[in-house]
N, C-alpha and C positions, 0 to 999 in steps of 0.2 A: 631468454627472460623466464624467471620462474614467476608461481603465481603470487609468492610474496613480494617480489620485485614488481608485480604489477599491482598491487593491494597498495603499495607504498607510493604509487605514482598519482594515487587519487587525492585530492586537494582536499585540506584539513582545515578546519578552524583552530587559529594558533593562538586565541587569546579569547579573554570571557566575553568582550564585545563581539567579537566575530562569532564565536559559538552560539552566541543569544541569539544573533542577527539569523545566522544558518538555519536556527531551529524553529524561527517563528516562521521563515520561509516555507521550509519544509513541512510543518504543520500546517500551512494553506492546502497541502495537496489534500489530505484526510478530511480537512473541512470541507472543501469542496466536494468529496466524494460524498460526504454526509446529504449532499442535496440530491443524489441520485434518485432516492426514494421517492422524494417529491414531486421531481422531473416526471419520472416513469409514471407513477400513478396521476398525474394531472393532467400530463401534456402527451404521452406518448400512446401508440395505440397498444391494447393489451395482448399479451400472448407472444411477445417478439422480444425477450430480454437478451437472447444472444445476439440478435439484430443490434439492439441498442449498444451491446457491449463491442461487436464488431465497427460499429460508425464511431464508439469511442477510442478504438484503438489504431485501425488501419490508416484512415486518413489524416492523421498525425504524423504516423509515421512516414507516410509519403511526401507529406508537405515538408518534412524536415529532410527527407533524401532530396528532396528538389533544390531546396535551398543549401544543403551543404555540400551535394554530388559526391558524397564518399562512400564506399562499400566495405562491409567488411573485408579482411583478408586472413589468410591462414588459419589457425584455430578459433579464430573469430566469428568463423560462418559457423560452426557448430554449437561455439559459445553463446550467440547470440539467439541461435533458435531455442537453447534450453533456458536462458533466461527469460526470453520472450514467451516461450510456452510456459513456466513454472508462475511467472509475475501476472500474466495475462491470459494467454491462451488456454491453460487449463483453469486457472482459478476464476474466470469468470462463468464457464459452465457448472462448476462445481459449487460456487457461491449460488447461481439461480435455482440448480436444482434443489439446493437445501432452502432456500426461501420460498419455494413452490409445496415443498413436502412438509415443512415446519412452519409454525406460527413464528412471524417476524422477529419477537423478543427471543424464540429459543435458537432461532438461528444467528441473532447478532451474537447472543450470549456464545454459542460454539465459536464463532469465528473470533470471540475476544481472546481465544487461548492461543493465538497466535506468539505473543509477548513469551509466554511459557516456553514454546515450540522453539522460538530463536534463541532463548538463554540454553535450552538443552542443546541445539546444534551449534553453538558457539564454539564451544569446548573443543569438540573433535573436527571442526572445519576452520576456526579461527584459531585454535588455542586460548580462548578468551573463557577464563573459569567464573562461574557466576556467583557472584557475591550475594550474602543473606539478604543485603539492603534490595538487590535486584529482583529477589524471587519475592519478597515481601511486596514490593511496589506493583509487581506483575499480577500476582495474587489478588491485591485490593482493587486494580484496575479490571479483573473480569469481575470480582464482586460488586463494584460499584455498575457496571454495565448491565449486570443481570438485573440489580434491583431498579435500574431506569428502563428498561425493554422488556422485562420479563413480567408477563400478566399473569395473574391467577389463573388456575386452571388449564394450562399450557399443555397442549399434548405432545408425545414424543412420537417421532417416527424413526424408525431404525434406520432407513436407508438416507432418509434427510440428516440424521445425525452422523452418519456416516460421509455425508457430501460435505457437509460443513466442516467435520474435522479434515478431510482430504484436502479440502478447499484451504483452510488455515495452514495446512502442515505446506502445501505446494507454493503458498504465497511466503513463508518462514524461508523455506530451502531456496527460494528466489534470492530474497533480501540478504540471505547470508551468502550464497555463492556470489551475488552482484559485489559485496564487500570484499571477499575472498579473491575474486579473478580481477578485481579494480576496472580499469580499462587499458588499451595498447598506449604505448608511448607515443604522443603528438597526435592521439584524438581527445576532443573535447568531450565533455559531457554531453552536451546537445547532440554530438554525432553518435553517440553511445546509445541515447535515447532512442534514437531515430531508427537504428537496428532493432531493439528488443521492440519498441512498437508495430513494427512494418513485420518483425518475426510473430510475435504474439498475433497479430491481426489476420497474417495469414493461415494461422493455425485455427482461429476461429472460422472462416470461409467454409471449409467443410463440413464443420460441425454446426454451423448456422443453417447451410444448404438441406443437410439431412434432418436436422432435429424440427426444425421451424418451416422450412419449404421457402415458398417467393415471399419476397419482401411486402409487408403492409403498405396499404395505402398512405400518404403521407399529406396531411393537411398542414394549413401555416402554423399552429400551434405546436404540433409535431416538428415541423422543421425547425421552428424554434429552439425546442428541447432538444432535438439530436445536434444541432448546433453548439448548445452550449454543454452537453456531455462530449462532443468531440474536441472543440476549440478549448475549453476551460477545461473540463475533465479530464479529456484525454492530452492535448498539447501541452497546454500551461503546467497542469498538476504533475503529470509525469516527469518533466524536464526538474521542477521544483524537488519531486519525491526522489527521484535517483541521484541529483546532486547531493541531496542529504544523506542518502545511505551510504555514498562513497565516501563522505567527510564524518558523520557523526557517529558517535558508538552506536553500535548496532543495536544492543537493546534499546537504548533511549529511542532510538528512531522507530522500533517497532511498537513502543508503548506509545508512540503519535498517533499509531494509527486507531486509537481507541476513539478519537474525537470523532470517527465517522458516526458509529453508532449514536453517539452523544448527541452531533449536531442534527440526525434524523430525527432523533425523538424530540430536541427544541423547534425544530421546525414543524413538527407535529402539533405541538400545543401551540406556538405560535400564528401559525398559517392556518392549519387544517382543525384548530379548536377542540385537540385532543385533551382527555382530562391529564393534570398533572398531579398527583397525590405525594402527601409527603414522605412516602418511603423512597419515592422517584428523585424527590429533593437531594435526600442524603446519598442516592446513588448517585447523582451528579457530583456533589462536592466529594466522594470516595473516588470517581473515576480522574476527575481532575487533579485531585491530589496524587493519586499514581503518576499521571503523566508529569506532573511538576518534579515530584521526587524523582522519577526515572531519570528526567533532567540533570537535576543536581547531582543524581548518582554520578552520572557520567561525565558530567562539564570539568570536574574537578582532575579526572584523568587526562580528559583531550587537552587543558590547558597546560597540566605539567607535561605530557608529550611534547606538545608545540611548541614550549620554552625549551626544552631540552635540544628539540631539532634545530631549533634558530642557534643555538649556544655550541652546537657539535662542531669540528671542523670537517670542511670539506674533503672528501679522498678522491674526488674526482682528477 
């Protein structure tokens, strides 16, 4: 079976209602990930971001493996490792390195270039030519996020910028390859997610041990925070995310990722009492418009393709 055949086996939304519903479920993942900053700063012990990432990925993957009791086979051993590393194992350390060396707003803005990278990668890897509308929405989304989270006097660190850009590239390649390879015939989306979470978690194990050393002491608040990151931010969120990645237009899905810094900024304002300036409100509006516009730009094509597949005679 070719990679094109595998991609064709991914579940796709075949109508407008199905597309809207699946988009809403997929959007729940970056919304949940947007709570990570608040949970990390308010509940978790400082100085162990990789340990937090490890607990977000590996336990969730192992739980799913125990539930489904199905391991990869053939080429999916190395494909699962590659996808798990790109989406999780490499992405987390680069993300945290960027956050440590850059002000939060700069790091979030650098990460927001991911939809643009997905647009660039979709042509050589998926054969999808970016439209002018998608490019405009992606640029508008980056601008909106920058207005929301980029404070005045933000300083730039070259290593931090490179780490942030590399993290965005890692996630973008992971998203596009996940769409290109689809999943093996007869393998459900949750089973594939179990492989990717486990692989990404295993990649994080040596990195966490080498870079952070022994795990921190965990009190009741930290236990609750880690449980949220693992069960909701890991298990539930990644099940929804990878299901959407396999079914929705890849650029539209990438734009949903802009919800993470938007939610993080909103929680900082609502829960932590951080200032919200008029310019930030404009950024919120621009980012949300870009996310919505990106979904509308992709939904028409998805509905048309779904109707075409429904009317095509079977050749099996």
